[in-house]
C-alpha positions as CSV (number, residue, x, y, z in Angstrom):
1,M,248.7,-60.1,36.8
2,D,250.9,-59.3,34.2
3,K,252.8,-62.5,34.4
4,L,249.8,-64.1,32.5
5,S,250.1,-61.9,29.4
6,T,251.1,-63.3,26.3
7,P,254.9,-63.3,26.1
8,E,256.0,-60.9,23.6
9,K,259.5,-61.5,22.6
10,N,261.6,-58.2,22.1
11,F,264.4,-57.8,19.8
12,T,266.5,-56.2,22.2
13,T,268.0,-56.8,26.1
14,D,268.8,-54.1,28.1
15,A,271.7,-55.4,30.1
16,I,274.3,-58.1,30.5
17,N,273.6,-60.4,33.4
18,A,276.4,-62.2,35.5
19,I,276.0,-65.5,33.6
20,E,276.1,-64.1,30.1
21,M,279.4,-61.8,31.1
22,Q,281.0,-65.2,32.9
23,D,280.6,-67.1,29.4
24,I,282.2,-64.0,27.7
25,K,285.3,-64.4,30.1
26,D,285.2,-68.1,29.9
27,E,285.3,-67.8,26.0
28,W,288.3,-65.2,26.1
29,D,290.1,-67.2,28.9
30,S,289.8,-70.5,26.3
31,E,290.9,-68.4,23.2
32,A,293.9,-66.7,25.2
33,D,294.9,-69.9,26.5
34,E,295.4,-71.5,23.0
35,S,297.2,-68.4,21.8
36,I,299.7,-67.8,24.6
37,P,302.5,-70.1,25.4
38,S,302.3,-71.6,28.6
39,T,305.4,-70.0,30.2
40,E,303.9,-66.5,29.3
41,K,300.1,-67.1,30.5
42,E,300.9,-66.3,34.2
43,K,303.1,-62.9,33.1
44,C,300.6,-61.7,30.8
45,G,297.1,-63.0,32.4
46,K,296.8,-59.7,34.4
47,Q,297.9,-57.2,31.9
48,R,295.4,-58.1,29.1
49,E,293.8,-55.5,27.7
50,W,290.0,-55.1,27.2
51,S,291.1,-54.3,23.4
52,E,292.2,-57.7,23.0
53,L,288.7,-59.2,23.3
54,P,288.2,-62.1,20.9
55,S,285.6,-61.2,18.1
56,L,282.9,-63.7,19.1
57,S,283.0,-62.2,22.9
58,L,282.9,-58.6,21.3
59,D,280.2,-59.3,19.1
60,R,278.1,-60.5,22.0
61,I,278.8,-57.5,24.4
62,Y,277.5,-55.3,21.5
63,S,274.4,-57.2,21.2
64,F,273.4,-56.3,24.5
65,L,274.1,-52.9,24.7
66,S,271.8,-50.2,23.7
67,R,272.7,-48.4,20.3
68,A,274.1,-45.3,22.2
69,D,276.3,-47.4,24.3
70,Q,277.2,-49.1,20.9
71,I,278.6,-45.8,19.6
72,N,280.6,-44.9,22.7
73,M,281.9,-48.5,22.8
74,S,283.1,-48.2,19.1
75,Q,285.2,-45.4,20.0
76,V,287.7,-46.7,22.6
77,C,289.8,-48.5,19.9
78,R,290.3,-49.8,16.5
79,K,289.4,-53.3,17.0
80,W,286.3,-52.2,18.7
81,S,285.4,-49.8,16.1
82,E,285.9,-52.5,13.5
83,G,283.7,-54.6,15.6
84,Y,280.9,-52.1,15.3
85,S,280.8,-53.0,11.8
86,S,280.0,-56.6,12.2
87,P,276.8,-58.1,10.8
88,S,275.9,-59.5,14.2
89,V,275.8,-55.7,15.4
90,W,273.1,-54.9,12.9
91,K,271.4,-57.9,12.7
92,I,268.6,-56.5,15.0
93,F,267.5,-52.8,14.5
94,R,265.0,-50.8,16.1
95,F,263.2,-47.7,14.5
96,Y,261.9,-45.2,16.9
97,L,262.3,-41.8,17.0
98,T,262.4,-39.3,20.0
99,D,261.2,-35.6,20.0
100,S,264.9,-34.6,20.0
101,E,265.7,-36.8,17.0
102,L,262.8,-35.5,15.0
103,A,264.0,-32.2,15.3
104,M,267.1,-33.2,13.3
105,D,267.2,-32.6,9.6
106,T,268.8,-36.2,9.3
107,C,268.5,-38.4,12.3
108,P,270.8,-41.1,13.6
109,E,268.6,-44.2,12.8
110,I,268.3,-42.8,8.7
111,K,272.4,-42.6,8.8
112,F,272.5,-46.0,10.4
113,A,270.3,-47.5,7.8
114,R,272.0,-45.9,4.6
115,K,275.3,-47.4,5.8
116,Y,274.4,-50.9,7.8
117,S,270.6,-51.9,6.1
118,S,271.8,-54.6,3.9
119,M,272.9,-56.4,7.5
120,F,269.7,-55.9,8.9
121,R,267.9,-59.1,9.6
122,H,265.1,-58.0,12.2
123,V,263.6,-54.8,12.3
124,E,260.9,-53.3,14.6
125,I,259.2,-49.9,13.6
126,V,257.7,-48.2,16.6
127,C,255.5,-45.0,15.8
128,R,253.4,-43.1,18.3
129,R,251.3,-39.8,18.6
130,I,253.5,-36.8,18.3
131,N,253.5,-33.1,18.8
132,L,251.9,-31.6,15.9
133,Q,254.6,-29.1,15.2
134,L,256.7,-32.4,14.2
135,I,254.3,-34.2,11.9
136,D,255.8,-33.2,8.7
137,T,259.5,-34.3,9.9
138,S,258.2,-37.6,11.2
139,W,256.5,-38.8,8.2
140,R,259.3,-37.9,6.0
141,H,261.9,-39.6,8.4
142,L,259.7,-43.1,8.1
143,K,259.3,-42.8,4.4
144,V,262.9,-42.4,4.0
145,F,263.6,-45.3,6.2
146,L,260.8,-47.6,4.9
147,N,262.6,-47.0,1.5
148,I,266.1,-47.8,2.3
149,L,264.6,-51.0,3.7
150,S,262.7,-51.6,0.6
151,I,266.0,-51.5,-1.6
152,N,268.9,-52.9,0.5
153,S,267.3,-55.1,3.3
154,Q,266.2,-58.9,3.0
155,L,264.6,-59.2,6.2
156,H,263.8,-62.3,8.4
157,S,261.0,-60.4,10.5
158,V,259.6,-57.2,10.6
159,K,257.4,-55.7,13.7
160,F,255.1,-52.5,13.2
161,K,253.9,-51.4,16.5
162,Y,251.4,-48.2,17.3
163,L,251.2,-47.2,14.0
164,G,247.4,-46.6,14.2
165,N,247.4,-43.5,16.7
166,Y,250.2,-42.1,14.4
167,L,248.4,-42.5,11.2
168,R,245.3,-40.9,12.2
169,Q,247.4,-37.7,12.5
170,L,248.4,-37.7,9.0
171,D,246.3,-35.9,5.8
172,T,244.9,-38.6,3.5
173,P,247.6,-38.0,0.7
174,I,250.5,-38.5,3.4
175,Y,248.6,-41.7,4.9
176,D,248.3,-43.1,1.4
177,D,252.1,-42.1,0.7
178,I,253.2,-44.3,3.8
179,F,251.0,-47.1,3.5
180,R,252.2,-47.3,0.0
181,A,255.9,-47.2,1.4
182,I,255.0,-50.0,4.0
183,A,253.3,-52.3,0.9
184,N,256.5,-51.8,-1.2
185,L,258.6,-52.7,1.8
186,L,256.7,-56.0,2.1
187,Q,256.5,-56.8,-1.6
188,F,260.7,-56.4,-1.8
189,Q,261.0,-59.1,1.0
190,H,261.4,-62.7,-0.1
191,H,262.7,-64.2,3.2
192,L,260.3,-63.3,6.2
193,K,259.9,-65.8,8.6
194,R,257.9,-63.4,11.0
195,V,255.5,-60.8,10.4
196,E,253.9,-58.8,13.5
197,F,251.4,-55.8,13.4
198,H,250.5,-54.2,16.8
199,D,247.6,-51.7,17.1
200,C,248.0,-50.6,13.5
201,H,244.4,-50.5,12.7
202,F,244.4,-50.4,8.9
203,Q,241.2,-50.4,6.9
204,F,240.1,-54.0,5.8
205,E,240.8,-53.7,2.2
206,E,244.0,-52.2,3.2
207,A,244.8,-55.2,5.6
208,V,244.0,-57.7,3.1
209,E,246.3,-56.2,0.6
210,L,249.2,-56.1,2.9
211,L,248.6,-59.9,3.7
212,K,248.7,-60.5,-0.1
213,D,252.2,-58.9,-0.4
214,I,253.3,-60.6,2.4
215,T,252.2,-64.3,0.9
216,E,253.0,-63.3,-2.3
217,N,256.8,-62.7,-1.7
218,S,257.4,-64.5,1.2
219,R,254.8,-67.5,1.3
220,E,257.7,-70.0,1.4
221,S,259.1,-68.7,4.6
222,L,256.4,-67.3,6.4
223,T,255.9,-69.5,9.6
224,H,254.7,-66.8,12.3
225,L,251.7,-64.2,11.9
226,V,250.7,-61.6,14.5
227,L,247.8,-59.4,13.5
228,K,246.8,-57.8,17.0
229,G,244.7,-54.7,16.4
230,F,245.6,-55.1,12.7
231,V,242.3,-53.9,11.4
232,H,240.0,-50.9,12.5
233,D,236.7,-52.0,14.3
234,E,234.5,-49.9,12.1
235,P,232.2,-51.8,9.5
236,I,233.3,-52.6,6.2
237,D,231.8,-51.2,3.3
238,Q,229.1,-53.6,2.4
239,E,229.9,-53.2,-1.4
240,L,233.6,-54.4,-0.3
241,D,232.4,-57.0,2.0
242,S,231.9,-59.9,-0.3
243,T,234.6,-59.3,-2.8
244,V,237.4,-58.6,-0.3
245,A,236.3,-61.3,2.2
246,Q,236.1,-63.8,-0.5
247,S,239.8,-62.9,-1.6
248,L,241.1,-63.0,2.1
249,S,239.5,-66.4,2.4
250,T,241.0,-67.6,-0.9
251,L,244.6,-66.0,0.1
252,V,244.6,-68.1,3.6
253,N,244.0,-71.4,1.9
254,Q,246.4,-71.2,-0.8
255,R,249.1,-68.9,0.3
256,F,250.2,-69.9,3.7
257,P,251.9,-73.5,3.1
258,K,254.5,-73.2,5.8
259,L,252.5,-70.7,8.5
260,A,252.6,-72.7,11.9
261,T,251.7,-69.9,14.3
262,L,248.8,-67.3,13.9
263,E,248.4,-64.9,16.7
264,T,245.2,-62.5,16.2
265,D,242.4,-60.6,17.9
266,Y,239.0,-62.7,17.7
267,S,237.9,-60.1,15.1
268,L,236.8,-59.3,11.7
269,I,240.0,-60.2,10.0
270,F,240.0,-63.6,11.7
271,D,236.3,-64.0,11.3
272,N,236.9,-63.7,7.3
273,M,239.9,-65.5,7.2
274,F,238.3,-68.8,8.2
275,A,234.5,-68.1,8.0
276,R,234.3,-70.0,4.6
277,Q,236.4,-72.9,5.8
278,T,234.9,-76.4,5.2
279,V,236.3,-79.9,4.5
280,D,233.3,-80.7,2.3
281,T,234.2,-78.3,-0.7
282,D,236.9,-78.0,-3.3
283,T,238.3,-75.5,-1.2
284,S,239.6,-78.1,1.2
285,K,241.6,-79.7,-1.4
286,S,243.5,-76.7,-2.5
287,C,244.2,-75.8,1.1
288,Q,247.8,-75.1,1.7
289,M,247.8,-74.0,5.2
290,R,248.0,-77.7,6.8
291,G,251.0,-76.9,9.0
292,L,248.9,-74.5,11.1
293,S,249.6,-76.0,14.6
294,R,248.9,-72.8,16.7
295,I,246.0,-70.0,16.8
296,I,246.7,-67.4,19.7
297,L,243.5,-65.8,20.1
298,H,242.8,-62.3,22.1
299,C,238.8,-62.1,22.5
300,Y,237.4,-59.1,24.2
301,G,233.7,-60.3,24.0
302,F,231.1,-58.1,21.9
303,R,233.4,-54.9,22.7
304,Q,235.1,-55.4,19.3
305,G,231.7,-56.1,17.6
306,N,231.1,-56.2,13.8
307,F,231.7,-60.1,13.3
308,R,230.0,-63.3,13.7
309,G,232.6,-65.2,15.1
310,L,233.2,-69.0,13.6
311,T,231.1,-71.9,14.0
312,S,231.6,-75.1,15.8
313,A,231.2,-76.6,12.0
314,T,234.2,-74.3,11.0
315,W,236.5,-75.2,14.1
316,R,235.9,-78.8,13.3
317,S,237.0,-78.3,9.6
318,L,239.9,-76.6,10.7
319,K,240.8,-79.5,13.1
320,Q,240.5,-81.8,10.1
321,L,242.4,-79.9,7.9
322,C,245.3,-79.2,10.6
323,P,245.4,-81.8,12.3
324,D,247.8,-80.8,14.8
325,L,245.9,-77.4,15.6
326,Q,246.2,-76.0,19.4
327,V,244.3,-73.0,20.6
328,E,245.5,-70.4,23.1
329,L,242.5,-68.2,23.9
330,Y,243.1,-65.0,25.9
331,F,239.6,-63.9,27.1
332,V,238.7,-61.0,28.6
333,P,234.7,-60.7,28.8
334,G,232.5,-57.6,28.3
335,P,229.6,-56.8,30.1
336,Q,227.6,-59.6,28.7
337,S,229.9,-62.5,29.8
338,R,227.6,-65.2,30.0
339,R,226.2,-64.6,26.0
340,E,229.8,-63.9,25.3
341,I,231.3,-67.3,26.5
342,D,228.4,-69.1,24.7
343,S,229.3,-67.3,21.3
344,F,233.3,-67.6,21.2
345,V,234.0,-71.1,23.4
346,L,232.5,-73.6,21.4
347,P,232.4,-77.4,20.7
348,D,235.4,-78.7,18.6
349,M,237.8,-75.7,19.5
350,P,240.9,-77.3,20.4
351,I,241.8,-74.9,23.4
352,T,244.8,-76.3,25.1
353,L,245.4,-72.9,27.3
354,L,242.7,-70.5,28.4
355,D,243.4,-67.5,30.3
356,Y,239.9,-65.9,31.3
357,R,240.0,-62.5,33.4
358,L,236.7,-61.4,35.1
359,D,237.4,-58.4,37.1
360,R,235.2,-56.1,39.0
361,I,233.7,-54.2,36.3
362,H,231.6,-56.9,35.0
363,A,229.6,-57.3,38.4
364,S,226.3,-56.1,37.1
365,A,226.2,-59.3,34.3
366,I,228.9,-61.9,36.0
367,I,229.0,-65.1,35.1
368,E,229.3,-67.8,37.9
369,I,232.1,-70.0,37.7
370,D,230.2,-72.9,37.9
371,A,228.5,-71.9,34.8
372,L,231.9,-71.2,33.1
373,F,233.0,-74.7,34.1
374,N,229.6,-76.2,32.8
375,H,230.1,-74.6,29.5
376,L,233.6,-75.9,29.2
377,L,232.4,-79.2,30.0
378,A,229.6,-79.1,27.6
379,C,232.2,-78.0,24.8
380,R,234.5,-80.7,25.9
381,T,237.5,-78.0,26.4
382,N,238.3,-80.3,29.3
383,D,239.6,-82.8,26.5
384,Y,242.3,-80.2,25.2
385,L,242.9,-78.2,28.2
386,V,246.4,-78.2,29.1
387,S,246.9,-74.9,31.3
388,L,244.2,-72.5,32.8
389,Y,244.7,-69.1,34.1
390,L,241.7,-67.8,35.8
391,V,241.6,-64.2,37.0
392,W,238.5,-64.1,38.9
393,M,238.3,-60.9,40.9
394,M,234.9,-61.7,42.8
395,P,234.3,-64.1,46.0
396,I,234.2,-68.0,45.0
397,H,231.4,-69.0,47.3
398,D,232.6,-72.6,47.2
399,L,235.8,-73.4,45.8
400,A,235.8,-77.2,46.5
401,S,232.7,-77.8,44.6
402,A,233.4,-75.6,41.7
403,F,236.8,-77.0,41.1
404,I,237.3,-80.6,42.1
405,P,234.9,-82.0,39.5
406,F,235.8,-79.8,36.8
407,L,239.9,-80.7,37.5
408,Q,239.0,-84.1,37.5
409,A,237.4,-84.2,34.2
410,C,240.5,-82.5,32.5
411,A,242.8,-85.4,31.5
412,K,245.7,-83.2,30.3
413,L,245.5,-80.3,32.8
414,K,249.0,-79.3,33.8
415,C,249.1,-75.9,35.2
416,L,246.6,-74.1,37.1
417,Q,246.6,-70.6,38.4
418,L,243.8,-69.0,40.2
419,F,243.9,-65.0,41.0
420,T,241.0,-64.1,43.2
421,L,239.5,-62.3,46.0
422,F,238.9,-63.7,49.9
423,P,236.9,-65.2,51.2
424,V,237.8,-68.6,49.3
425,N,235.2,-70.9,51.3
426,G,236.5,-74.4,50.4
427,I,239.9,-73.9,49.8
428,D,241.3,-76.3,52.7
429,L,238.4,-79.2,51.1
430,L,240.1,-78.5,47.9
431,I,243.6,-79.1,48.7
432,R,242.8,-82.0,50.8
433,S,241.4,-83.6,48.1
434,W,244.3,-83.6,46.0
435,L,245.9,-86.2,49.0
436,E,243.3,-88.6,48.2
437,N,242.5,-88.1,44.8
438,R,244.9,-85.7,42.6
439,P,244.0,-85.3,39.2
440,E,246.6,-87.5,37.2
441,S,247.9,-84.7,35.1
442,L,248.2,-81.8,37.2
443,E,251.7,-80.8,38.2
444,E,251.6,-77.1,39.3
445,V,249.0,-75.2,41.2
446,L,249.1,-71.4,41.9
447,I,246.2,-69.5,43.9
448,S,247.0,-65.9,44.9
449,I,244.1,-64.3,47.3
450,S,243.6,-60.6,47.7
451,N,242.1,-58.8,50.5
452,V,243.0,-61.2,53.4
453,R,242.5,-58.5,55.9
454,N,241.9,-60.4,59.0
455,E,245.0,-61.6,60.7
456,D,243.5,-64.9,61.8
457,D,242.5,-65.7,58.5
458,Y,246.0,-65.1,57.3
459,I,247.4,-67.4,59.6
460,S,245.2,-69.9,58.9
461,L,246.0,-70.0,55.4
462,T,249.4,-69.7,55.9
463,T,249.0,-72.8,58.2
464,L,247.2,-74.6,55.5
465,V,250.0,-74.5,53.0
466,D,252.7,-75.2,55.4
467,E,251.1,-78.2,56.2
468,Y,249.7,-79.9,52.8
469,A,252.4,-78.2,50.3
470,P,255.3,-80.5,51.3
471,V,253.2,-83.5,51.1
472,L,251.7,-82.5,47.8
473,Q,255.4,-81.8,46.5
474,V,256.5,-85.5,47.2
475,M,253.3,-86.8,45.4
476,G,254.3,-84.7,42.3
477,L,251.9,-81.6,42.8
478,N,253.8,-78.3,43.2
479,V,251.2,-75.9,45.1
480,F,251.8,-72.3,45.7
481,L,249.5,-69.8,47.7
482,I,250.1,-66.3,47.9
483,F,247.9,-64.1,50.1
484,D,247.7,-60.1,50.0
485,H,246.7,-59.2,53.6
486,G,245.6,-55.6,52.6
487,R,247.7,-53.9,55.2
488,R,249.7,-50.9,53.8
């Protein structure tokens, strides 16, 4: 099921694939052809040394290697050593300390940062729970690294991952010290285009402070903001509630003029960012976030709790303030799946992508697939929907009667992916219906069926695919069926 997860772009690549290597070879050959007389080309072609790689090709090779392999490569020859100091090699940097590195007085990452941090443009900082014996060393290394970045680097992107579990291990004075170092780093950055927080779990007021630091100094450059696990789930202090929440709402309205993409949990921080949004107040006149075109929401039902959820009126106001707004909703329901879909999928939400995952643990309070589709139709979600991904690990009693009317109502739907369990009654009727009345916009369908244990059922489904998939492909609809026959 991982293929349906939100794609998270990593800053590094582990290997050079054959295409990239061929590109490097072509560039090398082209550059050599220009510099070597034709009479000498054949003679020296096979004697060319790797040390003669053009600078561009050398930089590209460095960019694909791990830091350890880069060090080894830099020791091959003088030219490669000089290439190691190229800005392109240090454009991307990942700070992640292993236990062995934490045991050192000065870790390699700190040495690299002292020497090359002025070249850093994209930094990823990864923390994790560690051996308590290494706590004192680890936070000192982290603080030094953050301070070096604050002084020497002007970053284009920064990503913080898993700070939450790490920070919980620290005493309060040390925690405050690290938090202040993070805030200082954000205060000293003036060209950030992308900022990401993953599982950091700050207190609400701390989260608001960090957002202020970002927007005060990178407001004209920030286009992409990720806040996944940004705020701790515990209720906020009621005395701070009004003041902090109001300041957050004002911050969102007035300090995100270039923000195009916001990815966040459907949680307390998101609730307070937009809950006061309305087109009928003076706030809308001062709103500078009109370029927001994409909200990626991760919703876990009532399990995250402590927030109200936006109203339909708020979504309507957001659409008017941000006319190009599209919502991608990744929904993993809790035990009250029917109430949750009613609370978090509302009219006027411009949902273009819905990824809904219902698995077996919710069997006691399951929402029927008919009820899900009826709710989406009532909210007119079908007017916006382009991609629908369903993980429905319960048998669907009648696939045809559930899907045919809903798909016909989705005028923009291009992609449908369904992962479900056998039996799938009516799948033959569903596929045959596309021969006579294919949804006009639908281009791709993938249906994956688990637990097809009976050999006759497996053969029947395979025959169905072989018969209809080629015909539908000619009509412009690509249909893929995947079966797990249950044999091990």
